[in-house]
Backbone as CSV, one residue per row, in Angstrom:
resi,resn,N_x,N_y,N_z,CA_x,CA_y,CA_z,C_x,C_y,C_z
1,MET,74.974,28.628,-4.593,74.415,28.830,-4.770,73.462,29.544,-5.213
2,ILE,72.912,29.900,-6.233,72.066,31.262,-6.478,70.165,30.820,-6.179
3,GLU,70.132,32.042,-4.684,68.767,32.394,-4.177,67.573,33.339,-5.579
4,ILE,66.816,32.317,-5.393,66.032,33.388,-6.680,64.507,33.552,-5.336
5,ALA,64.311,34.450,-5.386,62.788,34.860,-5.143,62.197,34.994,-5.866
6,LEU,60.498,34.798,-5.707,59.169,34.938,-7.157,58.145,34.959,-6.127
7,CYS,58.005,36.650,-6.329,56.514,37.227,-5.759,55.657,37.513,-6.929
8,ASP,54.404,36.612,-6.490,53.856,36.913,-7.467,52.654,36.692,-6.728
9,ASP,51.297,36.978,-6.496,49.748,36.731,-6.207,48.748,35.727,-7.032
10,ASN,49.425,35.224,-8.004,48.470,34.700,-8.933,48.891,33.447,-8.231
11,ALA,48.409,32.379,-8.089,48.626,31.138,-7.415,49.175,29.871,-9.039
12,GLU,48.476,30.387,-9.620,48.323,29.678,-11.436,49.780,30.546,-11.868
13,ASP,50.181,31.295,-11.692,51.690,32.325,-12.276,52.824,31.818,-11.889
14,VAL,52.365,31.341,-10.018,53.200,31.227,-9.265,53.885,29.758,-9.330
15,GLU,52.671,28.689,-10.092,52.785,27.192,-10.509,53.594,27.546,-12.087
16,ALA,52.987,27.798,-12.340,54.006,27.751,-13.633,55.159,28.649,-13.832
17,ILE,55.512,30.008,-13.181,57.219,30.098,-13.153,58.023,29.123,-12.702
18,GLY,56.804,28.073,-11.303,58.310,27.159,-10.671,58.490,26.141,-11.807
19,ALA,57.367,25.503,-12.609,57.957,24.830,-13.448,58.932,24.822,-14.512
20,LEU,58.420,26.364,-14.846,59.950,26.903,-15.536,61.572,26.945,-14.573
21,ALA,61.372,27.300,-13.856,62.947,27.130,-12.656,63.283,25.743,-12.874
22,ALA,62.102,25.304,-12.519,62.397,23.238,-12.203,63.227,22.897,-13.364
23,ASP,63.258,23.120,-14.534,63.318,22.256,-15.648,64.706,23.492,-16.146
24,PHE,64.883,24.728,-16.123,65.732,25.769,-16.508,67.306,25.418,-15.063
25,ALA,66.758,24.680,-14.009,67.931,24.200,-13.386,68.092,22.616,-13.743
26,ALA,67.631,21.888,-13.772,67.452,20.862,-15.002,68.666,20.569,-16.073
27,GLU,68.593,21.807,-16.962,69.019,22.065,-17.405,70.588,22.556,-17.845
28,HIS,70.574,23.054,-16.297,71.423,24.296,-16.360,72.581,23.630,-15.084
29,SER,72.809,22.413,-14.895,73.156,21.818,-13.434,74.555,23.010,-13.160
30,GLU,75.148,23.851,-14.696,76.151,24.342,-13.857,76.316,25.422,-12.570
31,PHE,74.970,25.909,-13.049,74.002,27.132,-11.603,73.426,26.663,-11.242
32,PRO,73.585,26.018,-9.659,73.070,25.539,-8.640,71.889,26.752,-8.402
33,ILE,70.522,26.607,-8.346,69.669,27.664,-8.149,68.782,26.767,-7.136
34,ARG,68.404,28.123,-6.398,67.283,27.598,-5.145,65.929,28.380,-5.421
35,LEU,64.968,28.311,-5.713,63.868,29.225,-5.620,62.431,29.107,-4.601
36,SER,62.207,30.079,-3.789,61.564,30.558,-2.872,60.045,31.277,-3.490
37,ALA,59.316,30.910,-3.094,57.937,31.302,-4.166,57.159,32.581,-2.821
38,PHE,56.815,33.348,-2.784,56.129,34.407,-2.077,54.984,35.224,-2.456
39,THR,53.578,34.657,-2.371,52.432,35.138,-2.806,51.452,36.909,-1.976
40,SER,52.793,37.398,-1.495,52.782,39.051,-1.647,53.780,39.202,-1.085
41,ALA,54.729,40.812,-1.032,55.270,41.319,-1.099,56.176,41.905,0.575
42,ALA,54.322,41.190,1.125,54.786,41.796,2.694,55.265,40.480,3.199
43,GLU,54.842,39.346,2.810,55.364,37.593,2.862,56.914,37.934,2.341
44,LEU,57.384,38.707,1.445,58.523,38.404,0.328,59.827,39.367,1.669
45,LEU,58.920,40.775,1.899,59.525,41.516,2.927,59.735,40.818,4.482
46,THR,59.352,40.027,4.870,59.892,39.361,5.821,60.925,38.244,5.618
47,ALA,60.522,37.755,4.422,61.826,36.218,4.028,62.961,37.468,4.182
48,VAL,63.279,38.570,3.553,64.284,39.213,3.361,64.965,39.776,4.585
49,GLU,64.232,40.480,5.499,64.403,40.481,6.878,64.684,39.584,7.461
50,GLU,64.552,38.050,7.483,65.017,37.324,8.246,66.160,36.673,7.122
51,SER,66.853,37.539,6.311,67.703,36.790,5.789,68.828,37.957,5.268
52,SER,69.739,37.428,3.967,70.079,38.317,4.214,70.342,38.854,2.500
53,GLY,68.479,38.245,2.429,68.290,38.532,0.770,68.704,37.765,-0.266
54,PHE,68.456,38.140,-1.269,68.177,37.196,-2.443,69.192,37.067,-3.674
55,ASP,69.686,36.259,-4.156,71.143,36.936,-5.317,69.900,37.606,-6.746
56,LEU,68.141,36.990,-6.909,67.496,37.549,-7.892,66.157,37.275,-7.495
57,TYR,65.360,38.595,-7.922,64.445,38.597,-7.640,62.660,38.561,-8.945
58,ILE,62.547,37.711,-8.925,60.841,37.863,-10.483,59.570,38.396,-9.296
59,LEU,59.901,39.303,-10.125,58.083,40.692,-8.809,57.378,40.226,-10.569
60,ASP,55.739,40.714,-9.789,54.879,40.777,-10.410,54.874,42.131,-10.327
61,VAL,54.402,43.214,-11.864,54.415,44.138,-11.185,52.886,44.406,-10.659
62,MET,52.200,44.177,-11.301,50.684,43.936,-9.958,50.330,43.364,-9.236
63,MET,50.353,43.771,-8.397,49.628,43.393,-6.822,48.921,43.532,-5.885
64,PRO,47.945,43.436,-5.154,47.391,44.251,-4.167,48.373,45.255,-3.430
65,GLU,48.214,46.210,-2.772,48.696,46.544,-1.835,49.786,47.143,-2.074
66,MET,50.711,46.671,-2.887,52.255,46.377,-2.763,52.624,46.443,-4.093
67,ASN,52.488,47.102,-5.465,52.920,46.561,-6.435,54.831,45.967,-6.374
68,GLY,55.628,45.482,-7.513,55.960,45.188,-7.401,57.783,46.086,-8.019
69,ILE,56.916,47.108,-8.319,57.857,48.584,-8.599,58.315,49.056,-7.537
70,ARG,57.397,49.226,-6.142,57.479,49.879,-4.670,58.647,48.653,-4.390
71,LEU,57.850,47.674,-4.616,58.957,46.066,-3.673,60.147,46.130,-4.052
72,ALA,60.939,47.056,-5.330,61.585,46.931,-5.991,62.413,47.970,-5.346
73,GLU,61.761,48.948,-5.221,62.831,49.634,-4.506,62.591,50.133,-3.051
74,ILE,62.214,49.027,-2.223,62.760,48.954,-0.569,63.795,47.831,-1.092
75,ILE,63.681,46.533,-1.947,64.717,45.790,-2.169,65.941,46.828,-2.753
76,ARG,65.889,47.438,-3.122,66.970,48.473,-3.929,67.877,49.115,-2.630
77,GLY,66.929,50.073,-1.510,66.957,51.015,-0.495,68.133,49.847,0.802
78,ARG,67.978,48.679,0.515,68.498,47.528,1.118,70.162,48.315,0.979
79,GLY,70.689,48.391,-0.196,71.567,48.500,-0.659,72.159,47.264,-1.281
80,GLU,70.861,46.405,-2.101,70.955,45.284,-2.669,71.268,45.334,-3.737
81,GLN,72.184,44.231,-4.360,72.702,44.339,-6.021,72.359,43.231,-6.552
82,ALA,71.016,42.905,-6.114,70.203,41.598,-6.708,69.759,41.516,-7.884
83,GLU,69.692,40.556,-9.008,69.632,41.252,-10.335,68.029,41.067,-10.154
84,ILE,67.125,42.005,-10.561,65.123,42.263,-10.874,65.018,41.763,-12.581
85,LEU,63.689,40.883,-11.757,62.820,41.264,-13.229,61.552,41.035,-13.272
86,PHE,60.686,41.489,-14.254,59.593,42.300,-13.664,58.477,41.034,-14.440
87,LEU,57.066,40.730,-13.262,56.854,40.297,-14.484,55.311,41.622,-14.672
88,THR,55.228,40.890,-16.213,54.506,41.707,-16.488,53.315,42.215,-17.506
89,ILE,52.291,42.267,-17.984,51.477,42.064,-19.570,52.111,42.702,-20.127
90,SER,52.218,44.339,-19.872,52.447,45.183,-20.496,54.474,45.869,-20.253
91,ARG,55.084,46.374,-21.379,56.292,46.721,-20.580,56.127,48.807,-20.169
92,GLU,54.840,49.233,-20.101,54.684,50.448,-19.514,55.040,50.884,-18.277
93,TYR,55.654,50.042,-17.557,56.607,51.070,-16.170,58.115,50.799,-16.861
94,ALA,58.509,51.337,-17.939,59.946,50.723,-18.298,60.215,52.408,-17.424
95,VAL,60.151,53.323,-17.446,60.648,54.715,-16.982,61.003,53.762,-15.077
96,GLU,60.101,53.593,-14.705,59.741,53.295,-12.834,61.122,52.029,-13.402
97,ALA,61.016,50.750,-13.916,62.197,49.689,-14.192,63.309,50.425,-13.877
98,PHE,63.465,51.550,-14.704,64.558,51.763,-15.031,65.342,52.683,-13.134
99,ALA,64.496,52.910,-12.346,65.302,53.912,-11.831,65.106,52.848,-10.475
100,VAL,64.748,51.719,-11.002,65.323,50.593,-9.403,66.550,49.507,-10.326
101,ARG,66.952,50.362,-11.571,68.002,49.235,-12.004,67.246,48.023,-12.390
102,ALA,66.804,47.022,-13.018,65.964,46.230,-13.220,66.816,45.630,-14.062
103,SER,66.684,44.074,-14.109,67.692,43.318,-15.289,66.332,43.356,-16.603
104,GLY,65.475,43.590,-16.710,64.610,43.200,-17.556,63.218,42.733,-18.158
105,TYR,62.160,42.244,-17.941,61.151,42.026,-18.145,60.724,40.425,-18.186
106,LEU,59.495,40.684,-17.743,59.613,38.554,-18.661,57.872,38.894,-18.424
107,LEU,57.255,38.270,-19.952,56.123,39.138,-20.185,54.823,37.700,-20.154
108,LYS,53.749,38.457,-19.391,53.093,36.539,-19.460,52.273,36.856,-20.855
109,PRO,51.845,35.229,-20.504,52.175,34.194,-19.916,54.039,33.534,-20.391
110,VAL,54.910,33.445,-19.403,55.606,33.692,-19.687,56.329,32.577,-20.405
111,SER,56.211,32.403,-21.414,57.066,31.619,-22.022,58.400,30.615,-21.899
112,LYS,58.489,29.425,-22.468,60.411,29.152,-21.489,61.224,29.401,-21.867
113,PRO,61.494,29.928,-23.796,62.568,30.618,-24.524,63.184,32.046,-23.407
114,SER,61.815,32.649,-23.162,62.191,34.078,-22.685,62.470,33.851,-21.510
115,PHE,61.934,32.616,-20.763,62.273,32.630,-19.022,63.724,32.525,-19.038
116,ASP,64.050,31.252,-19.996,65.732,30.298,-20.037,66.778,31.978,-20.107
117,GLU,66.346,32.207,-21.513,66.642,33.689,-21.998,67.034,34.761,-20.866
118,GLU,66.357,35.325,-20.266,66.135,35.848,-19.012,67.249,35.800,-17.788
119,VAL,66.524,34.160,-17.211,66.890,33.878,-16.131,68.666,33.397,-16.438
120,LEU,68.746,32.745,-17.615,70.296,32.748,-17.884,71.150,34.250,-17.780
121,ARG,70.960,34.691,-18.184,71.826,36.670,-18.363,71.818,36.562,-16.904
122,ALA,70.941,36.753,-16.309,71.334,37.373,-15.230,71.967,36.329,-13.630
123,VAL,71.946,34.978,-14.115,72.571,34.333,-13.347,73.829,34.386,-13.575
124,ARG,74.324,35.024,-14.569,75.660,34.265,-15.659,75.985,35.913,-15.502
125,LYS,75.858,36.809,-14.935,75.894,38.372,-14.531,76.784,38.003,-13.170
126,LEU,74.867,37.200,-12.312,75.620,37.070,-10.607,77.116,36.602,-10.937
127,THR,76.917,35.539,-11.684,78.418,34.909,-10.954,79.632,35.116,-11.822
128,ASN,79.769,35.853,-12.490,80.792,37.080,-13.105,81.194,37.324,-12.021
129,GLU,80.170,38.543,-11.824,80.210,39.724,-10.798,80.780,39.132,-9.213
130,GLN,80.121,38.115,-8.563,80.589,37.175,-7.242,81.979,36.641,-7.569
131,SER,82.368,36.733,-8.359,84.007,35.908,-8.401,84.943,37.597,-8.839
132,ALA,84.441,37.965,-8.883,85.530,39.422,-9.680,85.810,40.160,-8.618
133,ALA,87.813,39.825,-8.409,87.532,41.248,-7.635,88.971,42.165,-7.726
134,ILE,89.202,42.344,-6.959,91.398,43.370,-7.034,91.649,43.605,-5.929
135,THR,92.920,43.753,-6.381,93.715,43.755,-4.089,94.176,44.899,-4.678
136,VAL,94.379,45.923,-3.097,94.639,47.059,-3.323,95.063,47.112,-1.654
137,LYS,96.011,47.907,-1.856,97.568,48.059,-0.705,96.919,49.112,0.594
138,THR,95.889,48.824,1.284,95.814,49.597,2.399,96.582,50.113,4.299
139,LYS,96.217,50.784,4.988,97.167,51.022,5.671,97.602,49.525,6.869
140,ASP,95.639,48.926,7.008,95.532,47.291,7.339,96.661,46.673,6.417
141,GLY,97.274,46.956,5.875,97.962,45.701,4.825,97.457,45.917,2.876
142,MET,97.332,44.430,2.335,96.722,44.372,1.010,95.455,43.537,0.940
143,ARG,94.273,44.230,0.718,92.980,43.511,0.842,91.924,43.467,0.016
144,ARG,91.412,42.133,-0.357,91.131,41.779,-2.078,89.302,42.291,-1.892
145,ILE,88.959,42.482,-2.874,87.653,43.786,-2.701,86.406,43.112,-4.032
146,ARG,86.071,42.960,-3.008,84.829,42.153,-3.888,84.028,43.185,-4.883
147,LEU,83.771,43.098,-6.204,83.877,44.279,-7.015,82.124,45.074,-7.379
148,HIS,81.637,43.381,-7.219,80.224,43.604,-7.056,79.718,44.344,-5.751
149,GLU,80.298,44.559,-4.262,80.414,45.041,-3.174,81.176,46.540,-3.345
150,LEU,81.917,46.757,-4.474,82.453,48.152,-4.767,81.373,49.531,-4.824
151,VAL,81.321,50.380,-4.022,80.041,51.286,-5.153,80.920,52.401,-5.582
152,MET,81.987,53.134,-4.993,82.619,53.931,-5.697,84.254,54.418,-5.216
153,ILE,84.873,55.505,-6.188,86.233,55.265,-5.065,85.809,56.852,-5.379
154,GLU,86.847,57.469,-4.168,86.897,59.085,-4.588,88.350,59.507,-3.977
155,SER,89.158,60.539,-4.876,89.856,60.697,-4.674,89.932,62.249,-3.902
156,PHE,91.281,62.558,-2.887,91.092,63.856,-2.411,92.266,63.553,-1.389
157,ASN,93.207,64.781,-1.772,94.039,64.977,-1.601,95.035,64.321,-1.605
158,HIS,96.243,63.238,-0.969,96.494,61.818,-1.552,96.329,61.015,-1.258
159,THR,94.307,60.537,-0.964,94.044,59.479,-0.843,92.555,58.931,-1.415
160,ARG,92.446,57.547,-1.675,91.818,57.319,-2.495,90.443,56.270,-1.483
161,ALA,89.767,56.589,-1.498,88.808,56.149,-0.737,87.438,55.164,-1.216
162,LEU,87.544,54.436,-0.821,87.028,53.071,-1.975,85.743,52.614,-0.394
163,THR,84.384,53.206,-0.870,82.861,53.164,-0.661,82.826,52.253,-0.735
164,MET,81.870,50.727,0.445,81.914,50.023,0.008,80.277,49.356,-0.118
165,SER,78.890,48.845,-0.247,77.851,48.437,-0.262,77.638,48.726,1.398
166,ASP,78.381,47.638,2.110,77.806,48.323,3.611,78.613,49.384,4.835
167,GLY,78.868,50.133,3.783,78.839,51.466,4.265,80.093,51.799,5.048
168,SER,80.885,50.947,4.683,82.421,50.938,5.139,83.329,51.501,4.416
169,VAL,84.345,52.025,4.503,85.190,52.881,3.558,86.750,52.473,4.334
170,LEU,87.234,52.247,2.639,88.941,52.033,2.875,89.437,52.881,2.408
171,GLU,90.770,53.683,2.777,91.757,53.982,2.195,93.424,53.644,1.049
172,THR,93.554,53.696,0.306,94.964,53.317,-0.716,95.446,54.722,-1.036
173,SER,96.608,54.125,-0.936,97.598,55.378,-1.723,97.401,55.378,-3.113
174,ALA,96.753,54.042,-3.639,97.387,54.187,-5.163,96.195,55.375,-5.668
175,ALA,97.176,55.681,-7.312,95.999,56.554,-7.623,95.160,56.115,-7.766
176,LEU,94.210,56.951,-9.314,93.055,56.770,-9.349,93.312,56.006,-10.114
177,SER,93.663,56.480,-11.840,94.427,56.035,-12.867,94.580,54.810,-12.509
178,GLU,95.130,54.217,-11.202,95.961,53.263,-11.400,94.453,52.366,-11.044
179,LEU,94.031,52.862,-10.230,92.365,51.361,-9.820,91.336,51.282,-10.796
180,PHE,91.650,53.097,-12.115,90.521,52.467,-13.088,91.176,51.797,-13.996
181,GLU,92.714,51.368,-14.291,93.214,50.551,-14.957,92.935,49.478,-14.615
182,ALA,92.635,48.670,-12.977,91.941,47.453,-12.685,90.782,47.217,-12.617
183,LEU,90.368,48.345,-13.053,88.411,47.935,-12.946,88.239,48.124,-14.458
184,SER,88.824,48.505,-15.277,89.173,48.651,-16.916,88.332,47.913,-17.885
185,GLY,88.185,46.357,-17.392,87.960,45.109,-17.965,86.039,45.065,-17.342
186,HIS,85.665,46.103,-16.745,84.040,46.132,-16.171,82.814,47.617,-16.227
187,LYS,81.932,47.300,-17.454,81.378,48.222,-17.975,80.687,48.555,-16.460
188,ASN,80.366,47.966,-15.567,80.096,48.926,-14.933,80.676,50.059,-13.936
189,PHE,82.184,49.872,-14.141,82.800,51.313,-13.120,83.244,52.601,-14.598
190,TYR,82.790,53.735,-14.250,83.242,54.761,-14.716,83.712,55.834,-14.214
191,MET,84.152,57.194,-14.729,84.865,58.038,-14.523,84.002,58.977,-15.112
192,PRO,82.793,59.845,-13.593,81.838,61.060,-14.859,82.770,61.944,-14.316
193,HIS,83.952,62.325,-13.312,84.653,62.627,-12.852,85.878,63.024,-13.103
194,ARG,86.658,63.532,-13.015,88.507,62.797,-12.506,88.519,63.238,-11.501
195,ALA,87.937,63.501,-10.584,88.273,62.624,-8.798,87.206,61.719,-8.210
196,TYR,86.464,60.853,-9.305,85.833,59.941,-9.149,85.510,58.414,-9.948
197,ILE,85.850,57.456,-9.233,85.061,56.228,-10.266,83.939,56.165,-9.707
198,VAL,83.016,55.091,-9.834,81.941,55.063,-9.404,81.031,53.904,-10.479
199,ASN,80.355,52.921,-9.683,79.470,51.705,-10.169,78.295,51.751,-10.401
200,LEU,78.020,51.717,-11.376,76.920,52.291,-11.829,75.488,51.977,-11.285
201,ASP,76.564,49.975,-10.648,75.221,49.138,-10.371,74.397,49.794,-9.382
202,TYR,75.396,50.380,-8.708,74.810,51.675,-7.648,74.430,53.345,-7.315
203,SER,74.123,53.676,-8.774,73.283,54.714,-9.534,72.045,54.834,-9.591
204,MET,71.608,56.135,-9.115,70.037,55.644,-9.333,69.241,56.476,-9.844
205,GLY,70.349,57.389,-10.402,69.325,58.092,-12.043,70.123,59.319,-11.846
206,ILE,70.048,60.260,-13.217,71.176,61.602,-13.570,70.828,62.395,-13.597
207,LYS,71.132,63.703,-13.600,70.234,65.256,-14.004,71.250,66.253,-14.383
208,ARG,71.381,66.935,-14.538,71.960,67.950,-15.454,73.640,68.193,-14.866
209,CYS,73.823,67.905,-13.625,75.418,68.213,-12.833,75.254,67.467,-12.245
210,GLU,74.679,66.137,-11.779,74.948,65.279,-11.293,74.568,63.793,-11.234
211,LEU,75.318,62.600,-10.773,75.230,60.928,-10.760,74.748,60.476,-9.522
212,LEU,73.263,60.920,-9.390,72.839,60.198,-8.153,73.531,58.952,-7.472
213,MET,73.910,58.877,-6.416,73.978,56.775,-6.202,73.107,56.664,-4.981
214,LEU,73.034,55.106,-4.683,72.355,54.995,-3.257,73.239,55.518,-2.410
215,GLY,72.175,55.794,-1.443,72.761,56.628,0.043,72.684,57.827,-0.484
216,ASN,72.005,58.870,-1.068,71.798,60.037,-1.455,72.814,60.599,-1.762
217,ARG,74.450,60.077,-2.360,75.477,60.721,-2.689,74.920,61.032,-4.077
218,ARG,75.938,62.295,-4.392,76.244,63.092,-5.673,77.049,63.548,-6.306
219,ILE,77.337,62.591,-7.286,78.642,62.536,-8.164,78.867,64.256,-8.785
220,PRO,79.106,65.033,-8.817,79.324,65.975,-9.750,79.573,65.808,-11.490
221,ILE,79.191,65.982,-12.303,79.464,65.763,-13.862,79.867,66.892,-14.684
222,PRO,80.627,66.762,-15.100,81.199,68.345,-16.091,80.478,68.638,-16.783
223,ARG,80.034,70.112,-17.167,78.635,70.171,-18.357,79.417,69.216,-19.685
224,ARG,80.519,69.530,-19.892,80.742,68.952,-21.281,80.886,67.483,-21.470
225,GLN,80.780,66.917,-19.807,80.477,65.250,-20.033,79.050,65.377,-19.951
226,TYR,77.835,65.567,-19.630,77.079,65.074,-18.839,75.929,64.576,-19.904
227,THR,75.682,64.804,-21.829,75.575,63.798,-22.983,75.987,62.483,-22.958
228,ILE,77.084,62.649,-22.951,78.073,61.224,-22.753,77.853,60.598,-21.852
229,MET,77.464,61.217,-20.454,76.957,60.603,-18.972,75.635,60.147,-19.655
230,ARG,75.010,60.779,-19.819,73.484,60.207,-20.220,73.566,59.269,-21.324
231,ASP,74.451,59.081,-21.819,73.791,58.237,-22.911,74.606,56.422,-22.709
232,LEU,75.503,56.618,-21.745,76.289,55.789,-21.418,75.615,55.699,-20.250
233,PHE,74.581,55.805,-19.138,74.024,55.598,-18.179,72.673,54.547,-18.861
234,SER,71.954,55.408,-20.018,71.121,54.770,-20.434,70.898,53.802,-21.288
235,ASP,72.144,52.957,-21.745,72.665,52.037,-22.958,73.230,51.104,-21.435
236,TYR,73.523,51.209,-20.463,73.679,50.445,-19.527,72.614,49.444,-18.763
237,PHE,71.492,50.094,-18.433,70.441,50.018,-18.156,69.346,49.419,-19.248
238,PHE,69.369,49.945,-20.341,68.781,49.659,-21.201,68.528,48.692,-22.662
239,LYS,69.885,48.651,-22.526,70.250,47.390,-23.560,71.217,45.851,-23.040
């Protein structure tokens, strides 16, 4: 079940999006979805705190008290790797949306073709990510690692440390090159430095010499790699 949260303070827009979601569910039975609607950021955050969160958030950018961008920042701050779509009347918030790794926009009034296209893309990504995994050997035996939960891999001495989205760390003696080869079919994994593999879905920004990761981790970027990394980062989140 794909859990979708809609947050919009406009009752008419909530009703319209709800109808589009119902049509989508009827036409795409291969992706069971459930829509929960909220009319304020506070209402949505209460639901998030009482549950494990949602898979896809559809957030109105312009809301009183707390706008959709700030709401998305809080959601990302929880470590959630959900897909986020913004409801807006323009794309003027592109930079802010970039920072919270938004999947895309739905321009109001939302048409059925645009809704179907954006939601289908997000749902397919969620479905693929939740099933993808690799198996690594740890001191406690073989472990199956779900890729959407893998934040980064760090190599030091003769050990590779795998940091997971819940903050736990697993250690393996497998070579970093071997792990990267296992991840090579997934475009969200990249080596910005010879000692690191990062999941771009957990990246928060890029500076001249560093890639900023969730949890305030800073991964060094060699000077000669910066332009390549900057372009890759931009392409990943904007295309």
